C-alpha positions as MATLAB code, in Angstrom:
seq = 'MDVYAERMEVPDELKNIDFKGGYYAVITAIDHNGSFYEGTMTSRDEYLKAYGLEFDQIRWQLGHILTGCPLVKEIFGSGQMDYWMPIKEVRIG';
ca = [
     116.092   79.730   85.884;
     114.176   76.644   86.957;
     113.444   76.142   90.669;
     112.664   72.434   90.342;
     115.255   69.670   90.587;
     115.861   67.927   87.269;
     114.593   64.595   88.643;
     111.209   66.024   89.685;
     108.167   65.417   87.525;
     106.325   68.736   87.649;
     102.949   68.989   85.872;
     102.894   71.490   83.008;
     100.032   73.433   84.631;
     102.270   74.446   87.555;
     103.970   77.727   86.836;
     107.005   79.272   88.502;
     106.065   82.194   90.693;
     108.236   85.281   90.710;
     108.494   85.787   94.477;
     110.529   88.631   95.906;
     112.302   86.961   98.833;
     114.119   88.475  101.754;
     114.005   88.277  105.527;
     110.816   87.446  107.409;
     109.962   87.609  111.093;
     108.008   84.447  111.893;
     105.753   84.357  114.934;
     103.524   81.550  116.131;
     100.360   82.362  118.081;
      97.299   80.473  119.260;
      94.687   80.637  116.496;
      91.477   82.510  117.415;
      92.854   83.938  120.676;
      92.796   87.729  120.445;
      94.578   88.520  123.715;
      97.390   86.065  122.984;
      97.685   87.533  119.474;
      98.000   91.071  120.826;
     100.722   90.047  123.274;
     102.576   88.186  120.544;
     102.489   91.199  118.236;
     103.722   93.487  121.040;
     106.657   91.131  121.559;
     107.304   91.170  117.811;
     107.341   94.975  117.698;
     109.788   95.153  120.623;
     112.075   92.657  118.881;
     112.060   94.589  115.603;
     112.825   97.868  117.372;
     115.645   96.330  119.442;
     117.424   95.096  116.313;
     116.830   98.120  114.067;
     114.300   96.379  111.848;
     110.950   97.409  110.383;
     108.224   95.935  108.211;
     108.848   95.863  104.494;
     105.546   97.130  103.100;
     106.349   96.227   99.481;
     106.290   92.469  100.142;
     103.409   90.179  101.068;
     102.701   89.021  104.596;
     101.972   85.312  104.806;
     100.165   83.075  107.257;
      99.794   79.386  107.907;
      97.255   77.764  110.227;
      98.556   74.608  111.909;
      95.355   72.762  112.692;
      96.179   69.225  111.663;
      98.061   68.168  114.775;
      95.846   66.710  117.533;
      98.589   67.251  120.136;
      98.649   71.001  119.420;
      94.873   71.199  119.840;
      95.069   69.153  123.038;
      97.715   71.436  124.577;
      96.377   74.817  123.434;
      92.712   74.052  122.962;
      92.948   75.205  119.346;
      95.292   75.294  116.389;
      98.254   77.571  115.963;
      98.839   80.309  113.407;
     102.235   81.187  111.948;
     102.572   84.810  110.858;
     105.323   85.542  108.336;
     106.029   89.275  108.151;
     108.570   90.743  105.731;
     111.194   92.845  107.490;
     114.096   95.032  106.497;
     116.767   97.125  108.132;
     115.685  100.623  109.190;
     117.321  103.143  106.850;
     117.918  106.610  108.273;
     118.325  109.518  105.930;
];
């Protein structure tokens, strides 16, 4: 299976990556702000528990730092960080 559209010109050195997909909880926090991070993660944990979800430890967590936007830096005083955490339904038994 090819993930690229037929009309795209993809260099030969780019390989397809076998990536195990699924659901991710995505949270945005202020980059380099420990107290804000802790509060954000507490909120995340409460959300997961409320909806019967848990982390999926067999998949990678991902992150993305959003530092290129001057407006974000002006408002928050720093960049933002997106945290992508794999989740799954809690299975009992």
